[in-house]
C-alpha positions as CSV (number, residue, x, y, z in Angstrom):
1,X,-23.4,12.2,29.4
2,X,-23.5,11.8,25.6
3,X,-20.3,11.2,24.2
4,X,-19.9,13.0,20.7
5,X,-18.6,10.7,17.9
6,X,-16.2,12.2,15.3
7,X,-17.7,14.8,13.2
8,X,-20.4,15.9,15.7
9,X,-21.3,19.6,16.8
10,X,-19.1,20.8,19.3
11,X,-21.5,22.3,21.7
12,X,-22.2,20.7,25.0
13,X,-23.6,17.3,24.9
14,X,-25.0,17.2,28.4
15,X,-28.6,16.4,28.2
16,X,-29.9,18.2,31.1
17,X,-33.4,18.8,32.3
18,X,-34.8,19.6,29.0
19,X,-34.4,16.1,27.7
20,X,-38.0,15.4,28.8
21,X,-38.9,12.7,26.1
22,X,-40.7,9.4,27.0
23,X,-41.4,6.6,24.6
24,X,-43.5,4.1,26.4
25,X,-46.6,4.2,28.8
26,X,-46.5,3.3,32.6
27,X,-49.1,0.7,33.6
28,X,-51.5,1.3,36.3
29,X,-51.7,-1.2,39.0
30,X,-54.1,-3.8,38.0
31,X,-54.3,-2.9,34.4
32,X,-52.3,-4.3,31.4
33,X,-51.2,-1.9,28.8
34,X,-49.5,-1.5,25.5
35,X,-46.5,0.4,24.3
36,X,-47.4,3.6,22.4
37,X,-45.8,6.1,20.2
38,X,-44.6,9.4,21.2
39,X,-44.4,11.5,24.4
40,X,-47.1,10.4,26.8
41,X,-48.3,11.3,30.1
42,X,-47.0,9.1,32.8
43,X,-50.4,8.3,34.2
44,X,-52.2,7.7,30.9
45,X,-52.0,4.8,28.5
46,X,-54.2,6.2,25.9
47,X,-52.8,9.7,25.4
48,X,-50.6,10.0,22.2
49,X,-48.3,12.5,20.7
50,X,-48.1,12.6,17.0
51,X,-45.1,14.5,16.6
52,X,-41.5,15.0,18.3
53,X,-39.3,18.2,17.5
54,X,-35.8,18.1,18.4
55,X,-34.3,21.6,17.6
56,X,-30.8,22.4,18.1
57,X,-30.1,19.9,20.6
58,X,-27.9,17.0,21.6
59,X,-30.0,14.0,22.6
60,X,-28.8,10.3,23.2
61,X,-31.3,7.7,23.8
62,X,-31.3,4.0,23.7
63,X,-34.7,3.8,21.9
64,X,-35.5,7.2,20.4
65,X,-39.1,6.3,19.2
66,X,-41.2,3.3,18.8
67,X,-44.2,3.6,16.3
68,X,-45.3,-0.1,16.1
69,X,-49.1,0.3,17.1
70,X,-50.3,-0.2,13.5
71,X,-48.1,-3.3,13.2
72,X,-49.3,-4.7,16.3
73,X,-52.8,-4.0,15.4
74,X,-52.5,-5.7,12.1
75,X,-51.0,-8.8,13.8
76,X,-53.8,-9.2,16.4
77,X,-56.5,-8.7,14.1
78,X,-55.2,-11.1,11.5
79,X,-54.5,-13.7,14.1
80,X,-57.6,-13.4,16.5
81,X,-60.3,-11.7,14.4
82,X,-61.7,-8.2,13.3
83,X,-63.3,-7.4,16.6
84,X,-60.3,-5.5,18.1
85,X,-61.4,-5.7,21.9
86,X,-62.0,-9.6,21.5
87,X,-58.8,-9.8,19.5
88,X,-56.7,-8.1,22.2
89,X,-58.3,-10.3,25.0
90,X,-57.5,-13.6,23.0
91,X,-53.8,-12.2,22.4
92,X,-53.3,-11.5,26.0
93,X,-54.8,-14.9,27.0
94,X,-52.2,-16.5,24.6
95,X,-49.5,-14.4,26.0
96,X,-50.2,-15.2,29.7
97,X,-50.1,-18.9,29.0
98,X,-46.3,-18.5,28.1
99,X,-45.9,-16.5,31.3
100,X,-48.0,-17.9,34.2
101,X,-46.1,-15.9,36.8
102,X,-47.1,-12.7,35.2
103,X,-50.8,-14.0,34.9
104,X,-50.9,-14.6,38.6
105,X,-49.1,-11.4,39.5
106,X,-51.7,-9.5,37.5
107,X,-54.6,-11.2,39.0
108,X,-53.2,-10.3,42.5
109,X,-53.0,-6.8,41.5
110,X,-56.6,-6.7,40.0
111,X,-58.0,-8.2,43.2
112,X,-56.3,-5.4,45.2
113,X,-57.8,-2.8,42.8
114,X,-61.1,-4.2,43.5
115,X,-60.7,-4.5,47.3
116,X,-59.5,-0.9,47.2
117,X,-62.7,0.1,45.2
118,X,-65.4,-2.2,47.0
119,X,-63.9,-2.5,50.4
120,X,-65.2,-5.5,52.6
121,X,-68.1,-6.2,50.2
122,X,-65.7,-7.6,47.6
123,X,-64.3,-10.3,50.2
124,X,-68.0,-11.1,51.1
125,X,-68.8,-11.6,47.5
126,X,-65.7,-13.7,46.7
127,X,-66.6,-16.1,49.8
128,X,-70.3,-16.5,48.6
129,X,-69.5,-17.0,44.8
130,X,-65.7,-17.6,44.3
131,X,-66.2,-19.1,40.6
132,X,-67.9,-15.9,39.5
133,X,-65.4,-13.6,41.2
134,X,-62.6,-15.4,39.8
135,X,-64.0,-15.1,36.3
136,X,-64.5,-11.6,36.8
137,X,-61.0,-10.9,37.9
138,X,-59.6,-13.1,34.8
139,X,-61.7,-11.1,32.5
140,X,-60.5,-7.7,34.0
141,X,-57.0,-8.8,33.4
142,X,-57.5,-9.7,29.8
143,X,-59.8,-6.8,28.8
144,X,-58.5,-3.3,28.3
145,X,-59.9,-0.9,31.1
146,X,-63.4,-0.1,31.1
147,X,-63.2,3.4,30.0
148,X,-61.5,2.4,26.8
149,X,-64.1,2.5,24.0
150,X,-63.6,0.6,20.6
151,X,-62.9,4.1,19.2
152,X,-60.3,5.0,21.7
153,X,-58.7,1.5,21.3
154,X,-58.6,2.1,17.6
155,X,-56.9,5.5,18.0
156,X,-54.3,3.9,20.3
157,X,-53.5,1.3,17.6
158,X,-53.5,3.8,14.9
159,X,-51.1,6.4,16.2
160,X,-48.4,7.4,13.7
161,X,-45.4,9.4,14.8
162,X,-43.2,12.0,13.2
163,X,-39.9,12.7,14.5
164,X,-38.4,16.0,13.4
165,X,-34.4,16.5,13.9
166,X,-33.5,20.1,12.7
167,X,-31.2,23.2,13.5
168,X,-27.9,21.4,13.9
169,X,-29.0,18.8,16.6
170,X,-27.0,15.7,17.2
171,X,-29.3,12.8,18.2
172,X,-28.6,9.3,18.7
173,X,-31.0,6.4,19.4
174,X,-32.9,3.5,17.8
175,X,-36.3,4.0,16.0
176,X,-38.7,1.0,15.4
177,X,-41.3,1.2,12.7
178,X,-41.1,4.9,12.8
179,X,-43.8,6.4,10.2
180,X,-41.7,9.4,9.3
181,X,-38.3,11.2,10.1
182,X,-37.5,14.6,8.8
183,X,-33.6,15.1,9.2
184,X,-32.4,18.8,8.3
185,X,-29.0,20.2,9.1
186,X,-28.5,17.7,11.8
187,X,-26.6,14.4,12.5
188,X,-28.9,11.2,13.5
189,X,-26.8,8.1,14.7
190,X,-29.2,5.0,14.5
191,X,-28.7,2.4,17.2
192,X,-28.8,-1.3,16.6
193,X,-31.4,-1.9,13.6
194,X,-33.7,0.8,12.9
195,X,-36.4,1.2,10.5
196,X,-38.5,4.1,9.0
197,X,-41.3,4.2,6.7
198,X,-40.8,7.5,5.2
199,X,-37.3,9.4,5.6
200,X,-36.9,13.0,4.3
201,X,-33.3,14.5,4.4
202,X,-32.1,17.9,3.4
203,X,-29.6,20.7,4.0
204,X,-26.4,18.9,5.3
205,X,-28.5,15.9,6.9
206,X,-26.1,13.4,8.1
207,X,-26.7,9.7,9.2
208,X,-23.7,7.7,10.8
209,X,-23.5,4.1,11.3
210,X,-20.8,3.7,14.2
211,X,-20.4,0.0,14.4
212,X,-21.2,-2.9,12.0
213,X,-24.2,-3.8,14.3
214,X,-26.0,-0.6,13.2
215,X,-28.4,-1.1,10.3
216,X,-31.2,0.9,8.9
217,X,-34.1,0.1,6.7
218,X,-36.4,2.6,5.0
219,X,-39.7,0.9,3.8
220,X,-41.1,3.7,1.4
221,X,-39.6,5.7,-1.4
222,X,-36.5,7.9,-0.6
223,X,-35.6,11.0,-2.5
224,X,-32.1,11.4,-1.3
225,X,-30.3,14.3,0.2
226,X,-28.2,13.0,3.0
227,X,-24.7,12.1,3.8
228,X,-24.4,8.4,5.1
229,X,-21.4,8.0,7.2
230,X,-19.7,4.9,8.0
231,X,-17.7,5.2,11.3
232,X,-16.4,1.6,11.3
233,X,-14.1,-0.3,9.1
234,X,-16.5,-1.7,6.3
235,X,-14.3,-4.9,6.1
236,X,-16.1,-5.9,9.4
237,X,-19.5,-6.6,8.0
238,X,-20.6,-8.8,5.0
239,X,-24.1,-7.7,5.3
240,X,-25.6,-4.5,3.6
241,X,-25.9,-1.6,6.3
242,X,-28.6,0.2,4.4
243,X,-31.7,-1.2,2.9
244,X,-34.2,0.6,0.8
245,X,-37.2,-1.3,-0.1
246,X,-38.9,1.3,-2.6
247,X,-37.7,3.6,-5.1
248,X,-34.6,5.6,-4.3
249,X,-33.8,8.9,-6.3
250,X,-31.9,12.0,-5.9
251,X,-28.2,11.9,-4.7
252,X,-27.0,10.8,-1.6
253,X,-23.3,10.7,-0.4
254,X,-21.4,7.9,1.1
255,X,-18.4,8.7,3.5
256,X,-16.3,6.2,4.8
257,X,-14.9,7.8,8.0
258,X,-12.4,5.0,8.7
259,X,-10.2,5.0,5.6
260,X,-10.2,1.4,4.3
261,X,-7.2,-0.6,4.0
262,X,-6.2,-3.6,1.6
263,X,-8.7,-2.3,-0.8
264,X,-8.4,-5.5,-3.0
265,X,-10.4,-7.4,-0.3
266,X,-13.4,-5.0,-0.5
267,X,-14.3,-5.9,-4.1
268,X,-17.8,-6.9,-4.6
269,X,-19.1,-6.2,-0.9
270,X,-22.4,-4.8,-0.8
271,X,-22.9,-1.8,1.2
272,X,-26.5,-0.9,0.3
273,X,-29.5,-3.0,-0.6
274,X,-31.8,-1.1,-3.1
275,X,-33.6,-3.0,-5.5
276,X,-35.4,0.2,-7.3
277,X,-32.7,2.7,-7.1
278,X,-31.5,5.0,-9.8
279,X,-28.0,4.3,-11.0
280,X,-26.5,7.5,-9.4
281,X,-28.4,7.5,-6.2
282,X,-25.3,6.9,-4.2
283,X,-21.8,8.2,-4.7
284,X,-18.8,8.4,-2.6
285,X,-18.2,12.0,-1.4
286,X,-14.4,11.7,-1.8
287,X,-11.8,9.5,-3.3
288,X,-10.2,6.3,-1.5
289,X,-7.1,5.5,-2.9
290,X,-4.4,3.1,-1.7
291,X,-1.3,2.6,-3.9
292,X,-2.4,1.6,-7.3
293,X,-6.0,0.9,-6.2
294,X,-9.1,3.3,-6.1
295,X,-12.3,2.1,-4.2
296,X,-15.7,2.6,-6.1
297,X,-19.3,2.5,-5.1
298,X,-21.1,1.3,-8.1
299,X,-24.7,0.0,-8.7
300,X,-24.8,-3.9,-8.6
301,X,-27.4,-6.6,-8.5
302,X,-29.8,-5.4,-5.7
303,X,-28.2,-2.5,-4.6
304,X,-24.7,-0.7,-4.5
305,X,-21.6,-2.7,-4.0
306,X,-17.8,-1.7,-3.5
307,X,-15.7,-2.0,-6.4
308,X,-11.8,-1.8,-6.9
309,X,-10.2,-0.2,-10.0
310,X,-6.5,-0.5,-10.5
311,X,-4.8,2.8,-11.4
312,X,-1.7,3.2,-13.4
313,X,1.5,4.1,-11.5
314,X,1.8,7.8,-10.8
315,X,4.1,9.2,-13.1
316,X,5.7,11.3,-10.6
317,X,6.4,8.4,-8.2
318,X,7.4,6.2,-11.2
319,X,10.1,8.3,-12.7
320,X,11.5,9.0,-9.2
321,X,11.8,5.4,-8.1
322,X,13.4,4.6,-11.4
323,X,15.9,7.4,-11.1
324,X,16.6,6.2,-7.6
325,X,17.2,2.7,-9.0
326,X,19.6,3.9,-11.5
327,X,21.5,6.4,-9.1
328,X,22.0,3.8,-6.4
329,X,23.9,1.6,-9.1
330,X,26.0,4.4,-10.8
331,X,26.7,6.9,-8.1
332,X,30.1,5.3,-7.2
333,X,30.9,4.1,-10.6
334,X,34.4,5.2,-11.9
335,X,36.9,4.3,-14.6
336,X,40.6,3.9,-14.3
337,X,41.5,7.6,-15.2
338,X,39.1,8.8,-12.6
339,X,41.4,7.7,-9.7
340,X,43.8,10.6,-10.1
341,X,44.6,10.7,-13.7
342,X,46.7,8.8,-16.1
343,X,49.3,6.4,-14.7
344,X,51.5,6.7,-17.8
345,X,51.9,10.4,-16.9
346,X,53.5,9.6,-13.5
347,X,56.4,7.7,-11.9
348,X,55.1,4.2,-12.1
349,X,57.4,3.1,-9.4
350,X,55.8,5.3,-6.5
351,X,52.5,4.7,-4.7
352,X,49.7,7.0,-4.9
353,X,46.7,8.5,-2.6
354,X,44.0,10.1,-4.6
355,X,40.7,12.0,-3.6
356,X,37.9,12.7,-6.1
357,X,34.7,15.1,-5.8
358,X,32.0,14.8,-8.3
359,X,29.0,16.8,-9.0
360,X,26.3,16.2,-11.6
361,X,22.9,16.8,-13.1
362,X,20.5,14.4,-14.8
363,X,17.2,14.7,-16.7
364,X,15.5,11.3,-17.0
365,X,12.2,10.5,-18.1
366,X,9.9,7.1,-18.0
367,X,8.6,6.2,-21.2
368,X,6.2,8.6,-22.8
369,X,5.8,10.1,-19.3
370,X,7.1,12.6,-16.6
371,X,10.8,13.5,-16.5
372,X,12.8,14.1,-13.1
373,X,15.7,16.3,-12.8
374,X,18.3,15.3,-10.4
375,X,21.5,16.8,-8.8
376,X,24.1,14.7,-7.4
377,X,27.5,15.3,-5.4
378,X,29.9,13.0,-3.7
379,X,33.4,12.5,-2.9
380,X,35.7,9.3,-3.1
381,X,39.0,8.5,-1.6
382,X,41.5,5.8,-2.0
383,X,45.1,4.6,-2.3
384,X,47.3,2.0,-3.2
385,X,48.4,-0.7,-0.5
386,X,50.4,-3.0,-2.6
387,X,52.6,-2.2,-5.7
388,X,54.8,-4.7,-7.7
389,X,56.8,-3.5,-10.5
390,X,59.3,-4.9,-13.0
391,X,60.8,-3.7,-16.3
392,X,57.8,-4.5,-18.3
393,X,54.9,-4.0,-16.1
394,X,53.3,-2.5,-13.1
395,X,50.6,-4.1,-10.7
396,X,48.9,-2.1,-7.8
397,X,46.2,-3.1,-5.5
398,X,44.4,-0.3,-3.5
399,X,41.2,0.4,-1.3
400,X,38.6,3.1,-1.8
401,X,35.4,4.3,-0.1
402,X,33.2,7.3,-0.5
403,X,29.9,9.1,0.4
404,X,27.2,10.4,-2.4
405,X,23.8,11.8,-2.5
406,X,21.3,13.0,-4.9
407,X,18.3,15.3,-4.8
408,X,15.5,15.1,-7.5
409,X,12.3,16.8,-8.2
410,X,9.4,16.1,-10.9
411,X,6.4,18.1,-11.9
412,X,4.0,15.4,-13.6
413,X,0.4,15.0,-14.5
414,X,-0.3,13.5,-10.8
415,X,1.5,16.5,-9.2
416,X,4.7,17.5,-7.8
417,X,7.2,15.2,-5.9
418,X,10.5,14.9,-4.8
419,X,13.3,12.4,-3.6
420,X,16.6,12.2,-1.9
421,X,19.0,9.4,-1.4
422,X,22.3,9.2,0.2
423,X,24.6,6.4,1.0
424,X,28.3,4.8,1.2
425,X,30.4,2.7,-0.7
426,X,33.5,0.9,-0.1
427,X,35.8,-1.7,-1.8
428,X,39.0,-2.7,-3.4
429,X,40.6,-2.1,-6.9
430,X,43.6,-3.6,-8.8
431,X,45.3,-2.2,-11.9
432,X,47.9,-3.6,-14.2
433,X,49.9,-1.6,-16.9
434,X,52.2,-2.5,-19.5
435,X,55.3,-0.2,-19.5
436,X,56.6,0.3,-22.7
437,X,58.8,2.9,-24.2
438,X,57.5,6.5,-24.2
439,X,54.5,5.6,-22.1
440,X,52.7,3.3,-24.1
441,X,51.3,-0.2,-23.6
442,X,48.2,-2.0,-22.5
443,X,46.4,-1.8,-19.3
444,X,43.7,-3.8,-17.3
445,X,41.7,-2.3,-14.3
446,X,39.0,-3.8,-12.1
447,X,37.5,-2.9,-8.8
448,X,34.5,-4.3,-6.6
449,X,32.5,-2.1,-4.1
450,X,29.6,-2.9,-1.7
451,X,27.2,0.1,-1.2
452,X,24.1,1.0,0.9
453,X,21.7,3.8,0.5
454,X,18.8,5.3,2.4
455,X,16.0,6.6,0.0
456,X,13.2,9.1,0.6
457,X,10.4,10.0,-1.7
458,X,7.6,12.4,-0.8
459,X,4.8,14.1,-2.6
460,X,1.9,16.2,-1.3
461,X,0.4,13.5,0.7
462,X,3.0,11.3,2.2
463,X,6.7,10.2,2.6
464,X,8.0,6.8,1.7
465,X,11.4,5.7,3.0
466,X,13.3,2.4,2.2
467,X,16.8,1.1,1.7
468,X,18.9,-0.5,-0.9
469,X,22.2,-2.3,-0.8
470,X,24.6,-4.3,-3.1
471,X,27.5,-5.0,-5.1
472,X,28.9,-3.3,-8.0
473,X,32.1,-4.4,-9.9
474,X,33.9,-3.3,-13.0
475,X,36.6,-4.6,-15.6
476,X,38.1,-2.3,-17.9
477,X,40.9,-2.6,-20.6
478,X,42.5,-0.4,-23.2
479,X,45.8,0.6,-25.0
480,X,47.9,3.7,-24.5
481,X,49.3,4.3,-28.2
482,X,51.7,7.2,-29.0
483,X,50.4,8.8,-32.3
484,X,52.8,11.7,-32.8
485,X,55.5,13.6,-30.9
486,X,57.8,16.6,-31.1
487,X,59.5,19.4,-29.4
488,X,58.2,23.0,-29.3
489,X,59.5,26.2,-28.0
490,X,62.6,25.9,-25.7
491,X,62.9,22.2,-25.4
492,X,59.3,21.7,-24.2
493,X,58.4,17.9,-25.4
494,X,54.8,17.5,-26.9
495,X,53.1,14.0,-27.5
496,X,49.9,13.1,-28.9
497,X,48.2,9.9,-27.6
498,X,45.2,7.9,-28.7
499,X,43.6,5.2,-25.9
500,X,40.8,3.0,-27.2
501,X,39.1,1.6,-24.1
502,X,36.3,-0.7,-23.1
503,X,34.7,-1.3,-19.9
504,X,32.1,-3.7,-18.5
505,X,30.4,-2.8,-15.2
506,X,28.1,-5.1,-13.2
507,X,25.2,-3.1,-11.4
508,X,24.0,-5.2,-8.4
509,X,22.4,-2.7,-6.1
510,X,18.8,-3.5,-5.3
511,X,15.9,-3.0,-2.9
512,X,12.2,-3.5,-2.4
513,X,9.6,-2.7,0.3
514,X,6.0,-2.2,1.1
515,X,4.9,1.5,1.2
516,X,2.7,3.0,3.6
517,X,-0.3,2.3,1.6
518,X,0.4,-1.5,1.1
519,X,1.9,-1.6,-2.3
520,X,4.7,-3.7,-3.0
521,X,7.4,-1.8,-4.4
522,X,10.4,-3.3,-6.2
523,X,13.3,-1.6,-8.2
524,X,14.2,-2.6,-11.5
525,X,17.5,-2.9,-13.3
526,X,19.8,-4.4,-10.7
527,X,21.8,-7.6,-11.7
528,X,22.7,-6.3,-15.3
529,X,25.9,-5.4,-17.2
530,X,26.7,-1.9,-18.5
531,X,29.2,-1.7,-21.4
532,X,31.1,1.0,-22.4
533,X,33.4,1.6,-25.5
534,X,35.2,4.4,-26.8
535,X,38.2,6.3,-27.4
536,X,40.4,8.9,-25.6
537,X,42.9,11.2,-27.0
538,X,45.1,13.2,-25.1
539,X,48.2,15.6,-25.7
540,X,51.0,15.7,-23.0
541,X,53.2,19.0,-22.6
542,X,56.2,18.2,-20.5
543,X,57.5,21.7,-19.7
544,X,61.1,22.7,-18.5
545,X,59.9,24.0,-15.3
546,X,58.8,20.5,-14.0
547,X,55.0,21.0,-14.9
548,X,53.2,18.7,-17.0
549,X,50.0,19.5,-19.0
550,X,47.8,17.1,-20.3
551,X,44.3,18.1,-22.0
552,X,42.2,15.4,-23.1
553,X,39.0,14.6,-24.9
554,X,37.0,11.3,-25.1
555,X,33.9,9.9,-26.9
556,X,32.1,6.7,-25.7
557,X,29.0,4.7,-26.4
558,X,27.3,3.3,-23.2
559,X,24.8,0.5,-23.3
560,X,22.8,-1.2,-20.4
561,X,21.4,-4.7,-20.7
562,X,18.2,-3.6,-18.7
563,X,16.3,-0.5,-18.3
564,X,16.0,0.8,-14.9
565,X,12.5,1.4,-13.3
566,X,10.1,0.3,-10.8
567,X,7.6,-2.4,-10.3
568,X,4.4,-1.6,-8.2
569,X,2.0,-4.5,-7.4
570,X,3.0,-6.2,-10.7
571,X,3.0,-3.1,-13.0
572,X,6.3,-1.8,-14.4
573,X,7.5,1.6,-15.4
574,X,11.0,2.2,-16.8
575,X,13.4,5.0,-17.8
576,X,13.4,5.6,-21.5
577,X,16.8,4.7,-23.4
578,X,19.4,2.1,-22.5
579,X,22.1,3.5,-25.0
580,X,23.6,6.9,-24.8
581,X,26.6,8.7,-26.6
582,X,29.0,10.5,-24.3
583,X,31.5,13.2,-24.8
584,X,34.1,14.3,-22.2
585,X,36.9,16.7,-22.0
586,X,39.4,18.3,-19.4
587,X,42.9,18.9,-18.4
588,X,45.3,17.0,-16.0
589,X,48.2,19.0,-14.5
590,X,51.3,17.7,-12.8
591,X,54.0,19.6,-10.6
592,X,57.5,17.8,-10.3
593,X,56.0,14.4,-10.2
594,X,54.6,14.7,-6.7
595,X,51.1,16.1,-6.9
596,X,48.5,15.9,-9.9
597,X,45.1,17.6,-10.3
598,X,42.6,16.6,-13.0
599,X,39.3,18.5,-13.9
600,X,36.9,17.0,-16.3
601,X,33.5,17.7,-17.7
602,X,31.1,15.1,-19.5
603,X,27.8,15.2,-21.1
604,X,25.5,12.3,-22.5
605,X,22.7,12.2,-24.9
606,X,20.5,10.7,-22.2
607,X,20.5,14.0,-20.4
608,X,23.3,13.3,-17.9
609,X,25.8,15.9,-17.3
610,X,28.8,15.6,-14.9
611,X,31.8,17.4,-13.5
612,X,34.7,16.0,-11.6
613,X,37.9,17.2,-9.7
614,X,40.5,14.6,-8.9
615,X,43.7,15.0,-6.8
616,X,46.6,12.7,-6.7
617,X,49.6,12.4,-4.4
618,X,52.6,10.2,-5.1
619,X,55.0,9.2,-2.2
């Protein structure tokens, strides 16, 4: 049974009775023989067949064709003289000296043939003249049989074989010194080291080398037209698999059926030996890329070698990795006012529980390249677990936690891609407020969080997954200053405040991994400080029915000490811009000092937009 390799025709591979090829002669008892070309009659060592046609068949043979008679003839006549019969005799004589057991065996068979032919007369002659009979037997062993003329002997040694494989055939087998092969719309799989003098290929002709031990040599000019398939990992062999000794023209394709890995190790490896080939004789039929590297087939000294070209980071991947690095460090970032509103607007003696919902969009691009659009959402919850207050100040310590995620997509030069990340964060916070008359005074706020995220990036061809983790922390300070106050309507108190603020946030979430193509991927931007400075204006309306309204607006300048980005095998790409201007506005409402709600919206010059709803309960 012939086992079809990958890419073979799907029809039955059973050989059956029609596989009637024979590639060597059977010796007659008492005579020596030579291997000859082609299909031969089992009872003849002289009959030759010049052409083998394989049409629309699957056929598997260890040795498909041996066409070495001209080579043998040249060797014998060069070594033992021009007279072919005498040269054959001398060659056999030297051969038998190395194999005495074969010499004695063939002498015995020859004697048996004479006895069968002459009967008792042979034994009588041997008794009367043993030396003469012994010489006769030895000469018979060393001489081609009597009906082989000089012309017939020359015909045997001059036979040339043409193997034709056509019409969607699938053939496997070794050829040795084959004069000519025509391969058309079929697949041939050479075995071991095969060699052909003339190779003609056309119409979807394919030649597959299944293992590193398969080699093919073409002695004469080759005009191209085949697909050469490599069914093994080309890293397994350091020697050329194909050798072309004369001119190579036309165009032939090379296909690596086992996609190579670790491309950097293949640089300079010679795949084809061809001293006299046109520069474009061989080319890959498809692209072979892995991470930031592409495998090339290029002409080199004495043939065609594998080359490795470094590529730029795909823009879509770069901006998504960079955006995920940014998101992992900022999704759980918050300011003192985000934890349920302004402490000055509530009773400072009471503890609070707060809940915050966030949603936002971002539009970020790598420098001079593709842009990614992201959509994020999350929830954070926290509460004070310790409060200490005196006449002039208030200190509160609390715990908090949350979950957040972000989707992003990009359409760049390298195609469409998308990403998703989600994770959890938790930590502690502390806030100190100076309590002065009319809700004024300084404040200090700080928090520390640990965060973990799972990431996914996918394009049209693959999906990459990785994780990040790390710490973020913040220190914020400001002063709540009363600018003006008055009474409007029926005893409704109105105050206008300005609150200068500054905040420094440490961003320490990081991650790195090796992707599915073997590329080392590292996120950039972790371990930096982000600063924010600005001013917040608010107007507080204390209504007689116990409702407080506090619209606010803020303007900030944000700056990061590093750019977020990605590093892939040593090449870096970063997001554009480290400084942004921000505007925020919203309103906070309180009811009888027990419950507060705050809704706000912010927009930045770097394309980020965010809306948030915060709820606060006092108890």
